[in-house]
C-alpha positions as CSV (number, residue, x, y, z in Angstrom):
1,M,1.1,12.9,24.4
2,R,-1.7,14.5,22.1
3,E,-0.6,12.4,19.1
4,Q,-0.3,9.2,21.1
5,I,-4.0,9.7,22.4
6,R,-5.1,10.6,18.9
7,Q,-3.6,7.4,17.5
8,F,-5.1,5.2,20.2
9,I,-8.5,6.6,19.3
10,I,-8.1,6.2,15.6
11,N,-6.7,2.7,15.9
12,N,-9.2,1.4,18.5
13,F,-12.4,3.3,17.8
14,L,-12.1,4.7,14.2
15,F,-10.4,1.4,13.1
16,G,-7.6,3.2,11.3
17,E,-9.8,5.7,9.5
18,S,-8.3,9.1,8.5
19,E,-7.7,11.4,11.5
20,E,-8.8,14.4,9.6
21,G,-12.4,14.1,10.9
22,L,-11.0,14.1,14.6
23,G,-10.4,17.6,15.9
24,D,-8.6,18.2,19.3
25,D,-11.9,19.7,20.7
26,D,-14.3,17.2,19.2
27,S,-16.5,15.5,21.8
28,F,-15.9,11.7,21.6
29,L,-19.5,11.1,22.9
30,E,-21.3,13.7,20.7
31,K,-19.5,12.4,17.6
32,G,-20.3,8.9,18.5
33,I,-16.7,7.9,18.6
34,L,-16.9,6.3,22.1
35,D,-19.6,4.8,24.1
36,S,-19.5,3.9,27.8
37,T,-17.5,0.7,27.2
38,G,-15.1,2.7,24.9
39,M,-14.7,5.2,27.7
40,L,-13.6,2.5,30.0
41,E,-11.1,1.2,27.5
42,L,-9.8,4.8,27.1
43,V,-9.4,5.2,31.0
44,A,-7.5,1.9,31.1
45,F,-5.1,3.2,28.4
46,I,-4.6,6.5,30.1
47,E,-3.9,4.9,33.5
48,E,-1.5,2.4,32.0
49,T,0.2,4.6,29.6
50,Y,0.8,7.7,31.8
51,E,0.9,5.8,35.1
52,I,-1.9,7.8,36.8
53,N,-4.9,6.6,38.8
54,M,-8.2,8.0,38.0
55,E,-10.7,8.5,40.8
56,D,-14.4,7.9,40.0
57,E,-15.2,11.5,40.6
58,E,-12.7,12.4,37.8
59,L,-14.5,10.4,35.1
60,I,-16.4,13.2,33.7
61,P,-16.7,14.8,30.3
62,E,-14.7,17.9,31.3
63,N,-11.7,15.6,31.7
64,L,-12.2,12.9,29.2
65,D,-14.5,13.9,26.3
66,S,-11.9,15.3,23.9
67,I,-8.2,15.1,23.0
68,N,-7.6,18.5,24.6
69,N,-9.6,17.7,27.7
70,L,-7.6,14.5,28.1
71,T,-4.2,16.1,27.6
72,A,-5.0,18.9,30.1
73,F,-6.3,16.4,32.6
74,I,-3.2,14.2,32.3
75,D,-1.0,17.3,32.8
76,R,-2.9,18.2,35.9
77,K,-2.7,14.7,37.3
78,Q,1.0,14.3,36.5
79,G,1.7,17.8,38.1
80,K,-0.1,16.6,41.3
81,I,2.0,13.4,41.4
82,Q,5.2,15.3,40.9
83,S,4.4,17.9,43.5
84,V,3.5,15.1,46.0
85,A,6.8,13.3,45.2
86,N,8.7,16.5,46.0
């Protein structure tokens, strides 16, 4: 999952530049990688790829502003989905 998200960011926002400058804890907003429109594209990618629905109140930096934040958020969302299904 982490690598898939990294590749999406590199291909869509860094335009294939080297991934060496993108650490797992780097803030997408602080580093200027994503703006508000880019964040919406990222949310659409996450919802489609990982089959989760993101609520408006979940669209916060603590969930979306780095690769680590995103992977932890997706894990939590998928865990909730699985526990509801059981």
